[in-house]
Every structure is written in structure tokens, then in C-alpha cells.
C-alpha positions in Angstrom: 1.4 -25.2 33.9 2.8 -25.5 30.4 6.2 -23.8 29.9 6.3 -21.1 27.2 8.0 -22.2 24.0 11.3 -20.5 22.9 10.5 -21.2 19.3 14.0 -22.5 18.5 13.0 -25.9 17.2 10.9 -26.8 14.2 8.5 -28.8 16.4 7.6 -25.6 18.2 6.1 -24.2 15.0 4.6 -27.4 13.4 1.7 -28.0 15.7 -2.0 -28.1 15.6 -3.4 -25.2 17.6 -6.9 -24.0 18.4 -7.9 -20.3 18.0 -6.7 -19.1 21.4 -3.4 -21.1 21.1 -2.7 -19.4 17.7 -3.2 -15.9 19.2 -1.1 -16.8 22.2 1.7 -18.3 20.0 1.8 -15.1 18.0 2.7 -13.0 21.1 4.9 -15.8 22.6 7.0 -15.9 19.4 7.5 -12.2 19.2 8.5 -12.1 22.9 10.8 -15.1 22.7 12.6 -14.0 19.5 12.3 -10.2 20.1 16.0 -9.2 20.0 17.1 -11.1 16.9 13.8 -10.2 15.1 14.0 -6.5 15.9 17.6 -6.4 14.8 16.7 -7.8 11.4 13.7 -5.4 11.1 16.0 -2.5 12.0 18.5 -3.5 9.3 16.1 -4.3 6.4 12.7 -2.5 7.1 13.5 0.6 9.1 15.1 2.6 6.3 12.1 2.2 4.0 9.6 2.8 6.8 11.4 6.1 7.7 11.3 7.1 4.1 7.6 6.5 4.1 7.3 8.5 7.4 9.1 11.4 5.9 6.9 11.4 2.9 3.7 11.2 5.1 5.0 14.1 7.2 5.5 16.3 4.2 2.1 15.4 2.7 0.1 15.7 5.9 1.7 19.0 6.7 0.5 20.4 3.4 -2.9 18.8 4.0 -3.2 20.7 7.3 -2.2 23.8 5.5 -5.1 23.3 3.1 -7.6 22.7 5.9 -6.6 25.9 7.8 -6.0 28.0 4.7 -2.8 29.3 6.2 -4.7 31.0 9.0 -4.5 28.4 11.8 -8.3 27.9 11.7 -10.4 25.4 9.9 -11.9 26.9 6.8 -13.8 25.8 3.7 -12.4 28.5 1.5 -10.1 27.5 -1.3 -6.4 28.3 -0.8 -6.4 30.5 -3.9 -8.9 32.8 -2.1 -6.1 33.5 0.4 -3.8 34.5 -2.4 -1.6 31.4 -2.1 -1.1 28.2 -4.1 -2.9 25.0 -3.4 -0.8 23.2 -0.8 -1.7 19.8 -2.4 -0.2 20.9 -5.7 3.1 22.1 -4.4 6.4 20.3 -5.1 6.8 19.3 -1.5 3.3 17.8 -1.4 3.8 15.8 -4.6 7.2 14.7 -3.3 5.7 13.7 0.0 3.0 11.5 -1.4 5.5 9.9 -3.8 8.0 9.2 -1.0 5.2 7.8 1.2 3.9 5.5 -1.5 7.4 4.2 -2.4 8.6 3.9 1.2 5.6 2.1 2.7 5.3 -0.2 -0.3 9.0 -1.2 0.0 8.6 -1.4 3.8 5.7 -3.8 3.5 7.5 -6.0 1.0 10.6 -6.1 3.1 8.6 -6.6 6.3 6.8 -9.7 5.2 10.0 -11.0 3.6 12.1 -10.4 6.8 9.5 -12.0 9.1 9.0 -15.1 7.1 12.6 -15.3 6.1 13.6 -15.1 9.7 11.3 -18.0 10.6 12.6 -20.1 7.7 16.2 -19.5 8.9 15.2 -20.3 12.5 13.8 -23.6 11.3 17.1 -24.5 9.6 19.3 -23.2 12.5 20.3 -25.4 15.5 18.4 -24.5 18.6 21.5 -23.3 20.5 22.6 -20.9 17.7 21.0 -17.4 17.3 19.6 -16.1 14.0 21.7 -13.3 12.7 20.8 -10.6 10.1 23.5 -11.9 7.8 21.8 -15.3 7.6 18.4 -13.8 7.1 19.5 -11.5 4.3 21.3 -14.4 2.6 18.1 -16.3 2.5 15.8 -13.3 1.7 18.1 -12.1 -1.1 17.7 -15.5 -2.9 13.9 -15.2 -2.6 13.3 -11.6 -3.6 12.7 -12.6 -7.2 9.9 -14.9 -6.1 8.4 -12.2 -3.9 8.4 -9.7 -6.9 6.9 -12.4 -9.1 4.2 -13.1 -6.4 3.3 -9.4 -6.3 3.1 -9.2 -10.1 0.8 -12.1 -10.1 -1.4 -10.5 -7.5 -1.3 -7.2 -9.4 -2.5 -9.0 -12.6 -5.3 -10.6 -10.7 -6.2 -7.3 -9.1 -6.2 -5.6 -12.4 -8.5 -8.2 -14.0 -10.8 -8.0 -11.0 -11.0 -4.2 -11.2 -11.8 -4.5 -14.9 -14.5 -7.0 -14.3 -16.0 -5.0 -11.5 -15.9 -1.8 -13.7 -17.5 -3.5 -16.6 -20.2 -5.1 -14.4 -20.8 -1.8 -12.7 -21.6 -0.1 -16.0 -23.9 -2.9 -17.1 -25.6 -4.0 -13.8 -25.4 -0.8 -11.7 -24.0 -0.1 -8.2 -26.0 -2.9 -6.6 -23.7 -5.5 -8.2 -20.9 -4.4 -5.9 -22.9 -5.5 -2.8 -23.3 -9.0 -4.4 -19.6 -9.1 -5.3 -18.2 -8.2 -1.8 -18.5 -11.7 -0.3 -16.6 -13.2 -3.2 -13.9 -10.6 -2.9 -13.6 -11.1 0.9 -13.3 -14.8 0.4 -10.4 -14.4 -2.1 -8.6 -11.9 0.2 -8.8 -14.3 3.2 -7.6 -17.2 1.1 -4.6 -15.1 -0.1 -3.6 -14.4 3.5 -1.8 -17.8 3.4 -0.1 -17.0 0.1 3.1 -15.6 1.4 3.5 -18.1 4.3 3.2 -20.9 1.7 5.7 -19.1 -0.6 8.3 -18.7 2.1 7.9 -21.9 4.0 7.9 -24.1 0.9 9.9 -24.3 -2.3 7.1 -24.8 -4.8 7.3 -21.4 -6.5 4.9 -18.5 -7.1 2.1 -20.4 -8.8 2.4 -23.4 -6.5 2.1 -21.2 -3.4 -1.0 -19.5 -4.9 -2.7 -22.9 -5.4 -1.4 -24.1 -2.0 -3.1 -21.2 -0.1 -6.5 -22.1 -1.5 -6.0 -25.8 -0.9 -5.0 -25.4 2.8 -7.9 -23.0 3.6 -10.6 -25.4 2.5 -13.0 -26.0 5.4 -11.1 -23.5 7.6 -12.0 -20.2 6.0 -14.0 -18.9 8.9 -11.3 -19.7 11.5 -8.7 -18.0 9.3 -10.9 -14.9 8.8 -11.6 -14.8 12.6 -8.0 -15.0 13.5 -7.0 -12.3 11.0 -9.8 -10.1 12.2 -8.9 -10.4 15.9 -5.2 -9.9 15.4 -5.8 -7.0 13.0 -8.1 -5.3 15.6 -5.3 -5.7 18.2 -2.8 -4.2 15.7 -5.1 -1.3 15.0 -5.5 -0.5 18.6 -1.8 -0.6 19.2 -1.2 1.6 16.1 -3.2 4.5 17.7 -0.5 4.8 20.4 2.1 5.7 17.8 -0.2 8.2 15.9 -0.9 10.2 19.1 2.0 12.7 18.5 0.6 13.6 15.1 -2.9 13.9 16.5 -1.4 16.3 19.1 0.0 18.5 16.4 -3.3 18.4 14.5 -5.2 19.4 17.6 -2.8 22.2 18.3 -3.4 23.7 14.8 -7.1 22.9 14.3 -8.6 23.1 17.8 -6.3 25.5 19.7 -5.4 27.5 16.6 -1.7 27.4 17.4 0.6 28.2 14.5 3.1 25.5 15.2 5.6 23.8 13.0 5.7 26.1 10.0 8.8 24.2 8.8 7.1 20.8 8.9 9.9 19.2 11.0 7.5 18.2 13.8 5.1 16.6 11.3 7.9 14.6 9.8 9.1 13.5 13.3 5.5 12.5 14.3 5.0 10.4 11.2 8.4 8.8 11.6 7.3 7.7 15.1 4.1 6.3 13.5 6.2 4.4 10.9 8.4 2.9 13.6 5.3 1.7 15.5 3.8 0.3 12.3 6.8 -1.9 11.8 6.3 -3.6 15.2 2.6 -3.8 15.1 2.3 -5.1 11.5 4.4 -8.1 12.5 1.5 -9.5 14.5 -0.9 -10.3 11.6 2.0 -11.8 9.6 3.0 -14.1 12.4 -0.6 -15.0 13.2 -1.2 -16.1 9.5 2.1 -18.1 9.7 0.8 -20.1 12.7 -2.5 -20.6 10.9 -0.4 -22.0 8.0 1.5 -24.4 10.2 -1.8 -25.4 11.9 -3.5 -26.2 8.6 -0.5 -28.1 7.2 -0.3 -30.2 10.3 -4.0 -31.0 10.3 -3.9 -32.0 6.6 -0.5 -33.6 6.3 1.0 -34.1 9.8 4.5 -33.0 8.8 5.5 -32.2 12.4 4.3 -35.6 13.7 6.2 -37.4 10.9 9.4 -35.5 11.7 9.1 -36.4 15.4 8.5 -40.1 14.6 11.5 -40.1 12.3 13.8 -39.0 15.1 12.8 -41.9 17.4 15.7 -44.3 18.0 18.3 -41.9 16.6 19.4 -40.6 20.0 21.4 -42.4 22.6 19.3 -44.4 25.0 19.4 -42.9 28.5 21.4 -44.9 31.2 19.1 -46.1 33.9 20.7 -46.2 37.4 19.5 -46.5 40.9 20.7 -43.9 43.4 20.8 -46.4 46.3 22.3 -49.6 44.7 24.9 -50.3 42.1 24.8 -53.4 39.8 27.6 -55.1 41.9 25.8 -54.6 45.2 23.6 -57.2 46.7 21.4 -54.7 48.6 19.8 -55.2 51.9 18.0 -58.4 53.0 
């Protein structure tokens, strides 16, 4: 039986893997590097995720107030008909949506940067030395400019795409979107390797963009299948952490309990969800990283060349016999 890898050497990452091996390596890596990885996530991602959770708690509490009309029962009447303001237009609701958008956007940027920065530091760290948050932050801090530039590039491409779709929609009608969906899906899957290439290589923002399309040639379906399977697993795990909020929702909408008028329980429930999201969202990022290493190895054989270059550089083992020494004649 093959021993599980500890993922402390570069050769543990740079391997050709089939579909099942990539899924298995994703969970093996998270298990093997759980403590140092979680420590880095707690330092760099947790504050932004909690900010997003607080915002979602405020926003969802007001949304539940809109659904019940302040009566504890589901209603289709407008809030103004109950003599109160619209819960979605209050200051707390606007603040909640703003904090949620800001928090989760920052959390996602920091999450991908922390995970990929952690792996890059792990590759450059001796196997017997642990990866510390200080080392990871020192590396991530030097790459934040590239990350912001990458997101600006993606935003420009997205803006152009929306403009083209909007113009075509006005000229050709809604049916054009159905024809455009396969092209959009193809681009999205290709870009799933964008950030792994950006963090594992030193070519820059534009070079990583071209690199992602180059690597995925001939392997689009396997990349799409891997992302789909791991994302499905992630979605299932996410439901565990959203259960507290669903419990509050059921208490108010089904059992008509007037609970949590202050909104504290809503905020706590969404913070639990934010914490769970941090851990589950790591899985697709790591899966795409192993797909990146797999495709690089298939096309360029970087890991094989590194292993070959180390041959002859270590001290040759001393061969000895447990029964006889060189100065003994043995038995005749």
C-alpha cells in the first residue's frame, strides 16, 4: 500500500496524476498540512470572513423582517402597509450588504493568496522545517500588487464581455445568450488555472493569463470535471455550516417564533457560515493547483528533470554485510 505523502518536498507536488489521484491529493494535502495552513488562514483570512459574516447577518435579518412584515408570519404585503419602513432600505440593511460585499471580496482575495502563497513557501522550505505565517505573509505581501493587477485584468475582460453580451442581446434577442453560454463556460474553466500559474511562476499577470490557456489545451474536460466534482463536495459541506441560519429561519417563518429581534443570533449564524466557507473553499483552490502541477508535468516534465538533476549529488550508501567483514575470510 502506498504511503500517504506529507507534501513537504517539491516532488510531492510536481507529479502526473489521474482524476482520482488529484481528488485524493487535494484531501491528503489539506490533512497533512492542516495545522500550519489553518494558522495562516486564521491570521490572514478570518478577519475579512467575519466581517462578511457580520454584514450578511445584518442583511439577512432585515430580509427576514421583510418576509414576515414584522408579524412573525410570511406575508406578501408591503412593509409600508404595516406602518413601518422597508427593512431593505434601512441603514443597517445597506450597511449589512456593504460589509458583506467588502468582507467576502477581501476574504476571497486573501484566501486564494494565502493558499497558493503557502504552497509556494512550502516548495522553497526544507522538508524538516515548518511553514510559519510570517514566511507566508512575507511572500504574499510581495505579490499583492500582482494579485490586484490580475483582478483588474479580469474585471476589464468581464466588463468587455458584459458590454458585448448586452449589445448582442439588443440586436439578436435573448436566444443569443444560449449560444454564448458554451464560450463563456470554456473561458471560465480556462481561467481556473490563472491564479495557480500566477503564484507558482514568476512571469507576471499577462504571462499567467496566457499560461492558463496554454496549459489547458487538450485537457479542458478533465479540468472541468475536476472542478465540478470538488465544487459539488464543497457545496455539500457548506450546508453543514448554514444549518444554524436555516434553524433561525424555520423558527421565524414556519413556527412563527419572534426570536432574535436584536439580530445577534443572525450575525452569529452567518459568522459560523463564514468560518465554514473558509475551510471548504480551500478544496477547489487546492484541486486546481494539483491540476496545474499535473498539466505542467505532462507538458514540460519539470519534476522529472529536477529529480534527474539530483542524481549523483548525494553521498553513495555504504554497502556492508551483516555476517562478514572485509578482513574476514568467511566459512569454507
